[in-house]
N, CA, C and O atoms as a Tinker XYZ file with bonds, in Angstrom:
   392  protein
     1  N    130.129000  129.427000   94.105000    73     2
     2  CA   130.156000  128.844000   95.424000    64     1     3
     3  C    129.181000  127.680000   95.519000    63     2     4     5
     4  O    129.457000  126.697000   96.207000    81     3
     5  N    128.039000  127.779000   94.835000    73     3     6
     6  CA   127.066000  126.690000   94.867000    64     5     7
     7  C    127.624000  125.458000   94.191000    63     6     8     9
     8  O    127.439000  124.337000   94.665000    81     7
     9  N    128.298000  125.668000   93.094000    73     7    10
    10  CA   128.918000  124.551000   92.400000    64     9    11
    11  C    130.005000  123.943000   93.270000    63    10    12    13
    12  O    130.233000  122.734000   93.227000    81    11
    13  N    130.669000  124.765000   94.051000    73    11    14
    14  CA   131.736000  124.283000   94.923000    64    13    15
    15  C    131.241000  123.218000   95.881000    63    14    16    17
    16  O    131.943000  122.236000   96.126000    81    15
    17  N    130.043000  123.393000   96.428000    73    15    18
    18  CA   129.532000  122.408000   97.377000    64    17    19
    19  C    129.258000  121.082000   96.689000    63    18    20    21
    20  O    129.560000  120.026000   97.243000    81    19
    21  N    128.698000  121.120000   95.507000    73    19    22
    22  CA   128.436000  119.876000   94.780000    64    21    23
    23  C    129.746000  119.164000   94.474000    63    22    24    25
    24  O    129.850000  117.947000   94.627000    81    23
    25  N    130.733000  119.916000   94.046000    73    23    26
    26  CA   132.044000  119.338000   93.754000    64    25    27
    27  C    132.668000  118.820000   95.044000    63    26    28    29
    28  O    133.228000  117.724000   95.078000    81    27
    29  N    132.567000  119.614000   96.099000    73    27    30
    30  CA   133.093000  119.220000   97.407000    64    29    31
    31  C    132.481000  117.897000   97.856000    63    30    32    33
    32  O    133.196000  116.971000   98.237000    81    31
    33  N    131.177000  117.818000   97.810000    73    31    34
    34  CA   130.503000  116.602000   98.266000    64    33    35
    35  C    130.889000  115.403000   97.414000    63    34    36    37
    36  O    131.133000  114.318000   97.942000    81    35
    37  N    130.945000  115.587000   96.121000    73    35    38
    38  CA   131.305000  114.474000   95.235000    64    37    39
    39  C    132.729000  114.007000   95.488000    63    38    40    41
    40  O    132.988000  112.805000   95.546000    81    39
    41  N    133.649000  114.944000   95.639000    73    39    42
    42  CA   135.039000  114.568000   95.852000    64    41    43
    43  C    135.270000  113.963000   97.228000    63    42    44    45
    44  O    136.063000  113.032000   97.372000    81    43
    45  N    134.588000  114.483000   98.235000    73    43    46
    46  CA   134.753000  113.960000   99.580000    64    45    47
    47  C    134.226000  112.532000   99.661000    63    46    48    49
    48  O    134.847000  111.669000  100.282000    81    47
    49  N    133.091000  112.291000   99.038000    73    47    50
    50  CA   132.445000  110.995000   99.186000    64    49    51
    51  C    132.960000  109.924000   98.243000    63    50    52    53
    52  O    132.852000  108.739000   98.559000    81    51
    53  N    133.510000  110.290000   97.112000    73    51    54
    54  CA   133.872000  109.277000   96.128000    64    53    55
    55  C    134.886000  108.246000   96.619000    63    54    56    57
    56  O    134.622000  107.054000   96.462000    81    55
    57  N    136.030000  108.619000   97.202000    73    55    58
    58  CA   136.966000  107.578000   97.625000    64    57    59
    59  C    136.472000  106.806000   98.840000    63    58    60    61
    60  O    136.779000  105.623000   98.990000    81    59
    61  N    135.723000  107.451000   99.693000    73    59    62
    62  CA   135.261000  106.805000  100.901000    64    61    63
    63  C    134.146000  105.820000  100.588000    63    62    64    65
    64  O    134.029000  104.790000  101.252000    81    63
    65  N    133.341000  106.115000   99.603000    73    63    66
    66  CA   132.216000  105.254000   99.254000    64    65    67
    67  C    132.686000  103.865000   98.873000    63    66    68    69
    68  O    131.999000  102.879000   99.141000    81    67
    69  N    133.825000  103.781000   98.263000    73    67    70
    70  CA   134.342000  102.485000   97.859000    64    69    71
    71  C    134.866000  101.693000   99.047000    63    70    72    73
    72  O    134.945000  100.467000   98.975000    81    71
    73  N    135.221000  102.352000  100.124000    73    71    74
    74  CA   135.872000  101.692000  101.249000    64    73    75
    75  C    134.909000  101.278000  102.355000    63    74    76    77
    76  O    135.294000  100.515000  103.241000    81    75
    77  N    133.672000  101.756000  102.327000    73    75    78
    78  CA   132.749000  101.495000  103.422000    64    77    79
    79  C    131.395000  101.076000  102.880000    63    78    80    81
    80  O    131.055000  101.346000  101.728000    81    79
    81  N    130.617000  100.399000  103.750000    73    79    82
    82  CA   129.211000  100.197000  103.428000    64    81    83
    83  C    128.577000  101.564000  103.552000    63    82    84    85
    84  O    128.732000  102.239000  104.569000    81    83
    85  N    127.872000  101.966000  102.531000    73    83    86
    86  CA   127.373000  103.322000  102.503000    64    85    87
    87  C    125.882000  103.341000  102.229000    63    86    88    89
    88  O    125.329000  102.394000  101.670000    81    87
    89  N    125.226000  104.444000  102.633000    73    87    90
    90  CA   123.835000  104.606000  102.251000    64    89    91
    91  C    123.754000  104.690000  100.734000    63    90    92    93
    92  O    124.760000  104.970000  100.082000    81    91
    93  N    122.598000  104.459000  100.170000    73    91    94
    94  CA   122.497000  104.525000   98.711000    64    93    95
    95  C    122.906000  105.896000   98.193000    63    94    96    97
    96  O    122.663000  106.909000   98.849000    81    95
    97  N    123.519000  105.932000   97.031000    73    95    98
    98  CA   123.945000  107.218000   96.476000    64    97    99
    99  C    122.738000  108.078000   96.108000    63    98   100   101
   100  O    121.635000  107.563000   95.926000    81    99
   101  N    122.953000  109.394000   95.999000    73    99   102
   102  CA   121.856000  110.273000   95.595000    64   101   103
   103  C    121.484000  109.998000   94.145000    63   102   104   105
   104  O    122.240000  109.350000   93.421000    81   103
   105  N    120.320000  110.488000   93.714000    73   103   106
   106  CA   119.942000  110.315000   92.314000    64   105   107
   107  C    121.005000  110.908000   91.397000    63   106   108   109
   108  O    121.759000  111.794000   91.798000    81   107
   109  N    121.057000  110.416000   90.177000    73   107   110
   110  CA   122.054000  110.901000   89.209000    64   109   111
   111  C    122.044000  112.420000   89.174000    63   110   112   113
   112  O    120.994000  113.046000   89.030000    81   111
   113  N    123.220000  112.995000   89.307000    73   111   114
   114  CA   123.351000  114.448000   89.276000    64   113   115
   115  C    122.977000  115.113000   90.587000    63   114   116   117
   116  O    123.053000  116.337000   90.700000    81   115
   117  N    122.575000  114.330000   91.581000    73   115   118
   118  CA   122.166000  114.893000   92.862000    64   117   119
   119  C    123.343000  115.119000   93.784000    63   118   120   121
   120  O    124.431000  114.578000   93.581000    81   119
   121  N    123.108000  115.918000   94.787000    73   119   122
   122  CA   124.130000  116.209000   95.791000    64   121   123
   123  C    123.859000  115.321000   97.003000    63   122   124   125
   124  O    122.708000  115.207000   97.425000    81   123
   125  N    124.881000  114.693000   97.571000    73   123   126
   126  CA   124.666000  113.881000   98.763000    64   125   127
   127  C    124.040000  114.702000   99.887000    63   126   128   129
   128  O    124.290000  115.901000  100.007000    81   127
   129  N    123.241000  114.056000  100.690000    73   127   130
   130  CA   122.599000  114.709000  101.830000    64   129   131
   131  C    123.595000  114.810000  102.985000    63   130   132   133
   132  O    124.540000  114.024000  103.054000    81   131
   133  N    123.394000  115.770000  103.893000    73   131   134
   134  CA   124.309000  115.898000  105.038000    64   133   135
   135  C    124.444000  114.592000  105.820000    63   134   136   137
   136  O    125.530000  114.271000  106.303000    81   135
   137  N    123.364000  113.845000  105.946000    73   135   138
   138  CA   123.417000  112.579000  106.671000    64   137   139
   139  C    124.374000  111.591000  105.999000    63   138   140   141
   140  O    125.065000  110.832000  106.679000    81   139
   141  N    124.412000  111.604000  104.682000    73   139   142
   142  CA   125.330000  110.730000  103.956000    64   141   143
   143  C    126.776000  111.159000  104.178000    63   142   144   145
   144  O    127.660000  110.320000  104.351000    81   143
   145  N    127.007000  112.452000  104.172000    73   143   146
   146  CA   128.357000  112.958000  104.392000    64   145   147
   147  C    128.834000  112.554000  105.788000    63   146   148   149
   148  O    129.971000  112.113000  105.959000    81   147
   149  N    127.958000  112.708000  106.782000    73   147   150
   150  CA   128.324000  112.305000  108.138000    64   149   151
   151  C    128.573000  110.812000  108.237000    63   150   152   153
   152  O    129.507000  110.387000  108.917000    81   151
   153  N    127.754000  110.007000  107.568000    73   151   154
   154  CA   127.942000  108.559000  107.611000    64   153   155
   155  C    129.327000  108.179000  107.110000    63   154   156   157
   156  O    129.928000  107.224000  107.602000    81   155
   157  N    129.829000  108.912000  106.148000    73   155   158
   158  CA   131.143000  108.628000  105.581000    64   157   159
   159  C    132.284000  109.179000  106.427000    63   158   160   161
   160  O    133.310000  108.518000  106.589000    81   159
   161  N    132.116000  110.373000  106.963000    73   159   162
   162  CA   133.255000  111.074000  107.558000    64   161   163
   163  C    133.330000  111.051000  109.081000    63   162   164   165
   164  O    134.421000  111.196000  109.632000    81   163
   165  N    132.236000  110.877000  109.765000    73   163   166
   166  CA   132.264000  110.898000  111.227000    64   165   167
   167  C    132.764000  109.546000  111.739000    63   166   168   169
   168  O    131.981000  108.712000  112.194000    81   167
   169  N    134.071000  109.348000  111.657000    73   167   170
   170  CA   134.683000  108.051000  111.971000    64   169   171
   171  C    134.448000  107.615000  113.410000    63   170   172   173
   172  O    134.229000  106.430000  113.665000    81   171
   173  N    134.490000  108.548000  114.352000    73   171   174
   174  CA   134.311000  108.172000  115.757000    64   173   175
   175  C    132.848000  108.236000  116.199000    63   174   176   177
   176  O    132.534000  107.990000  117.363000    81   175
   177  N    131.969000  108.564000  115.274000    73   175   178
   178  CA   130.514000  108.585000  115.496000    64   177   179
   179  C    130.104000  109.446000  116.696000    63   178   180   181
   180  O    129.219000  109.080000  117.470000    81   179
   181  N    130.777000  110.609000  116.830000    73   179   182
   182  CA   130.425000  111.523000  117.914000    64   181   183
   183  C    129.434000  112.598000  117.478000    63   182   184   185
   184  O    129.095000  113.478000  118.268000    81   183
   185  N    128.969000  112.540000  116.237000    73   183   186
   186  CA   128.004000  113.518000  115.752000    64   185   187
   187  C    128.625000  114.776000  115.191000    63   186   188   189
   188  O    127.921000  115.749000  114.920000    81   187
   189  N    129.938000  114.771000  115.013000    73   187   190
   190  CA   130.655000  115.914000  114.457000    64   189   191
   191  C    131.705000  115.414000  113.476000    63   190   192   193
   192  O    132.169000  114.277000  113.568000    81   191
   193  N    132.069000  116.272000  112.544000    73   191   194
   194  CA   133.215000  116.003000  111.678000    64   193   195
   195  C    134.340000  116.879000  112.187000    63   194   196   197
   196  O    134.299000  118.101000  112.037000    81   195
   197  N    135.336000  116.268000  112.782000    73   195   198
   198  CA   136.489000  116.998000  113.290000    64   197   199
   199  C    137.482000  117.269000  112.170000    63   198   200   201
   200  O    137.404000  116.676000  111.094000    81   199
   201  N    138.406000  118.163000  112.437000    73   199   202
   202  CA   139.426000  118.471000  111.431000    64   201   203
   203  C    140.189000  117.220000  111.024000    63   202   204   205
   204  O    140.579000  117.080000  109.865000    81   203
   205  N    140.405000  116.315000  111.963000    73   203   206
   206  CA   141.139000  115.091000  111.648000    64   205   207
   207  C    140.307000  114.102000  110.835000    63   206   208   209
   208  O    140.865000  113.178000  110.243000    81   207
   209  N    138.998000  114.274000  110.793000    73   207   210
   210  CA   138.122000  113.403000  110.015000    64   209   211
   211  C    137.827000  113.964000  108.627000    63   210   212   213
   212  O    137.430000  113.223000  107.729000    81   211
   213  N    138.018000  115.259000  108.452000    73   211   214
   214  CA   137.733000  115.895000  107.167000    64   213   215
   215  C    138.655000  115.342000  106.088000    63   214   216   217
   216  O    139.815000  115.025000  106.349000    81   215
   217  N    138.131000  115.232000  104.888000    73   215   218
   218  CA   138.896000  114.723000  103.758000    64   217   219
   219  C    138.657000  115.585000  102.537000    63   218   220   221
   220  O    137.657000  116.297000  102.440000    81   219
   221  N    139.587000  115.506000  101.615000    73   219   222
   222  CA   139.452000  116.175000  100.325000    64   221   223
   223  C    139.155000  117.651000  100.460000    63   222   224   225
   224  O    139.708000  118.323000  101.331000    81   223
   225  N    138.285000  118.161000   99.602000    73   223   226
   226  CA   137.983000  119.598000   99.615000    64   225   227
   227  C    137.329000  120.085000  100.902000    63   226   228   229
   228  O    137.349000  121.283000  101.183000    81   227
   229  N    136.745000  119.176000  101.692000    73   227   230
   230  CA   136.154000  119.612000  102.954000    64   229   231
   231  C    137.203000  120.250000  103.849000    63   230   232   233
   232  O    136.882000  121.122000  104.657000    81   231
   233  N    138.440000  119.828000  103.714000    73   231   234
   234  CA   139.532000  120.428000  104.486000    64   233   235
   235  C    139.648000  121.911000  104.122000    63   234   236   237
   236  O    139.816000  122.759000  104.999000    81   235
   237  N    139.558000  122.213000  102.847000    73   235   238
   238  CA   139.682000  123.600000  102.371000    64   237   239
   239  C    138.526000  124.468000  102.868000    63   238   240   241
   240  O    138.737000  125.633000  103.204000    81   239
   241  N    137.320000  123.926000  102.919000    73   239   242
   242  CA   136.140000  124.702000  103.287000    64   241   243
   243  C    135.787000  124.593000  104.770000    63   242   244   245
   244  O    134.790000  125.162000  105.213000    81   243
   245  N    136.588000  123.875000  105.528000    73   243   246
   246  CA   136.278000  123.590000  106.924000    64   245   247
   247  C    135.985000  124.871000  107.717000    63   246   248   249
   248  O    134.962000  124.954000  108.396000    81   247
   249  N    136.856000  125.848000  107.639000    73   247   250
   250  CA   136.693000  127.088000  108.394000    64   249   251
   251  C    135.446000  127.856000  108.024000    63   250   252   253
   252  O    134.865000  128.539000  108.868000    81   251
   253  N    135.023000  127.755000  106.776000    73   251   254
   254  CA   133.819000  128.450000  106.329000    64   253   255
   255  C    132.566000  127.749000  106.880000    63   254   256   257
   256  O    131.603000  128.411000  107.266000    81   255
   257  N    132.583000  126.433000  106.915000    73   255   258
   258  CA   131.419000  125.676000  107.374000    64   257   259
   259  C    131.334000  125.685000  108.903000    63   258   260   261
   260  O    130.235000  125.716000  109.457000    81   259
   261  N    132.476000  125.657000  109.585000    73   259   262
   262  CA   132.524000  125.657000  111.050000    64   261   263
   263  C    132.262000  127.067000  111.565000    63   262   264   265
   264  O    133.190000  127.774000  111.958000    81   263
   265  N    131.007000  127.467000  111.562000    73   263   266
   266  CA   130.659000  128.855000  111.888000    64   265   267
   267  C    130.877000  129.214000  113.348000    63   266   268   269
   268  O    131.120000  130.380000  113.660000    81   267
   269  N    130.795000  128.236000  114.259000    73   267   270
   270  CA   131.018000  128.573000  115.668000    64   269   271
   271  C    132.485000  128.418000  116.078000    63   270   272   273
   272  O    132.839000  128.622000  117.239000    81   271
   273  N    133.324000  128.059000  115.122000    73   271   274
   274  CA   134.777000  127.991000  115.295000    64   273   275
   275  C    135.206000  127.099000  116.459000    63   274   276   277
   276  O    136.123000  127.433000  117.208000    81   275
   277  N    134.519000  125.945000  116.600000    73   275   278
   278  CA   134.894000  124.995000  117.654000    64   277   279
   279  C    135.730000  123.834000  117.103000    63   278   280   281
   280  O    135.906000  122.817000  117.774000    81   279
   281  N    136.235000  123.990000  115.898000    73   279   282
   282  CA   137.083000  122.996000  115.241000    64   281   283
   283  C    136.366000  121.679000  114.956000    63   282   284   285
   284  O    137.000000  120.626000  114.882000    81   283
   285  N    135.056000  121.739000  114.799000    73   283   286
   286  CA   134.292000  120.580000  114.362000    64   285   287
   287  C    133.041000  121.080000  113.657000    63   286   288   289
   288  O    132.530000  122.162000  113.948000    81   287
   289  N    132.563000  120.272000  112.728000    73   287   290
   290  CA   131.382000  120.628000  111.958000    64   289   291
   291  C    130.219000  119.791000  112.468000    63   290   292   293
   292  O    130.277000  118.561000  112.481000    81   291
   293  N    129.166000  120.474000  112.885000    73   291   294
   294  CA   127.960000  119.789000  113.338000    64   293   295
   295  C    127.052000  119.549000  112.137000    63   294   296   297
   296  O    127.249000  120.117000  111.062000    81   295
   297  N    126.060000  118.700000  112.345000    73   295   298
   298  CA   125.071000  118.455000  111.288000    64   297   299
   299  C    124.372000  119.762000  110.920000    63   298   300   301
   300  O    124.146000  120.032000  109.740000    81   299
   301  N    124.030000  120.572000  111.917000    73   299   302
   302  CA   123.354000  121.849000  111.656000    64   301   303
   303  C    124.230000  122.777000  110.815000    63   302   304   305
   304  O    123.734000  123.428000  109.895000    81   303
   305  N    125.515000  122.841000  111.119000    73   303   306
   306  CA   126.420000  123.705000  110.350000    64   305   307
   307  C    126.522000  123.225000  108.905000    63   306   308   309
   308  O    126.517000  124.032000  107.976000    81   307
   309  N    126.615000  121.917000  108.721000    73   307   310
   310  CA   126.711000  121.389000  107.369000    64   309   311
   311  C    125.427000  121.640000  106.592000    63   310   312   313
   312  O    125.468000  122.033000  105.426000    81   311
   313  N    124.283000  121.412000  107.240000    73   311   314
   314  CA   122.999000  121.664000  106.573000    64   313   315
   315  C    122.864000  123.132000  106.186000    63   314   316   317
   316  O    122.411000  123.445000  105.086000    81   315
   317  N    123.256000  124.036000  107.088000    73   315   318
   318  CA   123.185000  125.473000  106.806000    64   317   319
   319  C    124.065000  125.831000  105.617000    63   318   320   321
   320  O    123.648000  126.577000  104.731000    81   319
   321  N    125.284000  125.298000  105.600000    73   319   322
   322  CA   126.202000  125.588000  104.492000    64   321   323
   323  C    125.661000  125.045000  103.171000    63   322   324   325
   324  O    125.728000  125.715000  102.140000    81   323
   325  N    125.132000  123.839000  103.212000    73   323   326
   326  CA   124.601000  123.243000  101.982000    64   325   327
   327  C    123.374000  124.001000  101.491000    63   326   328   329
   328  O    123.202000  124.188000  100.286000    81   327
   329  N    122.529000  124.434000  102.407000    73   327   330
   330  CA   121.340000  125.204000  102.039000    64   329   331
   331  C    121.740000  126.542000  101.415000    63   330   332   333
   332  O    121.138000  126.980000  100.434000    81   331
   333  N    122.750000  127.184000  101.984000    73   331   334
   334  CA   123.204000  128.482000  101.467000    64   333   335
   335  C    123.780000  128.356000  100.067000    63   334   336   337
   336  O    123.737000  129.310000   99.290000    81   335
   337  N    124.317000  127.188000   99.738000    73   335   338
   338  CA   124.940000  126.999000   98.432000    64   337   339
   339  C    124.005000  126.368000   97.413000    63   338   340   341
   340  O    124.390000  126.163000   96.262000    81   339
   341  N    122.777000  126.058000   97.827000    73   339   342
   342  CA   121.813000  125.454000   96.906000    64   341   343
   343  C    121.406000  126.465000   95.846000    63   342   344   345
   344  O    121.152000  127.628000   96.162000    81   343
   345  N    121.340000  126.032000   94.590000    73   343   346
   346  CA   120.910000  126.961000   93.538000    64   345   347
   347  C    119.477000  127.428000   93.792000    63   346   348   349
   348  O    118.666000  126.677000   94.334000    81   347
   349  N    119.165000  128.656000   93.407000    73   347   350
   350  CA   117.797000  129.143000   93.601000    64   349   351
   351  C    116.827000  128.366000   92.719000    63   350   352   353
   352  O    117.184000  127.900000   91.637000    81   351
   353  N    115.604000  128.237000   93.198000    73   351   354
   354  CA   114.562000  127.577000   92.420000    64   353   355
   355  C    114.194000  128.482000   91.247000    63   354   356   357
   356  O    114.139000  129.702000   91.401000    81   355
   357  N    113.940000  127.885000   90.060000    73   355   358
   358  CA   113.506000  128.721000   88.940000    64   357   359
   359  C    112.164000  129.375000   89.268000    63   358   360   361
   360  O    111.329000  128.801000   89.967000    81   359
   361  N    111.979000  130.584000   88.750000    73   359   362
   362  CA   110.719000  131.292000   88.973000    64   361   363
   363  C    109.584000  130.473000   88.372000    63   362   364   365
   364  O    109.767000  129.779000   87.372000    81   363
   365  N    108.415000  130.560000   88.989000    73   363   366
   366  CA   107.276000  129.796000   88.519000    64   365   367
   367  C    106.952000  130.164000   87.075000    63   366   368   369
   368  O    106.899000  131.340000   86.716000    81   367
   369  N    106.738000  129.142000   86.257000    73   367   370
   370  CA   106.418000  129.379000   84.852000    64   369   371
   371  C    107.636000  129.453000   83.970000    63   370   372   373
   372  O    107.513000  129.543000   82.748000    81   371
   373  N    108.825000  129.417000   84.571000    73   371   374
   374  CA   110.057000  129.440000   83.784000    64   373   375
   375  C    110.754000  128.125000   83.940000    63   374   376   377
   376  O    110.670000  127.483000   84.987000    81   375
   377  N    111.442000  127.722000   82.904000    73   375   378
   378  CA   112.246000  126.508000   82.992000    64   377   379
   379  C    113.700000  126.904000   82.901000    63   378   380   381
   380  O    114.054000  127.944000   82.346000    81   379
   381  N    114.527000  126.054000   83.456000    73   379   382
   382  CA   115.949000  126.336000   83.458000    64   381   383
   383  C    116.474000  126.377000   82.038000    63   382   384   385
   384  O    116.099000  125.549000   81.208000    81   383
   385  N    117.343000  127.340000   81.754000    73   383   386
   386  CA   117.960000  127.449000   80.432000    64   385   387
   387  C    117.151000  128.260000   79.441000    63   386   388   389
   388  O    117.560000  128.394000   78.288000    81   387
   389  N    116.011000  128.807000   79.854000    73   387   390
   390  CA   115.213000  129.621000   78.935000    64   389   391
   391  C    115.168000  131.041000   79.400000    63   390   392
   392  O    114.542000  131.883000   78.755000    81   391
């Protein structure tokens, strides 16, 4: 599920990034920030991503992210979903892959 969000964000933002002036991309291998996703998808600039504004895999995950079921995704809902899917931090003194 954590990988799903990274894939979701990359797929949602990739075609739109070419069509609009966009904030700078995240660092290599990074996941776009919720603010970047909103900049790309909130076409009417009402502070929400409506079902009609959702693109790509966000359409598939819309119901999961829209926790209050009002048919729109708020910044708080997106941040909560992204935080829940973030990989856990490695334990102190351990490095990834060891």
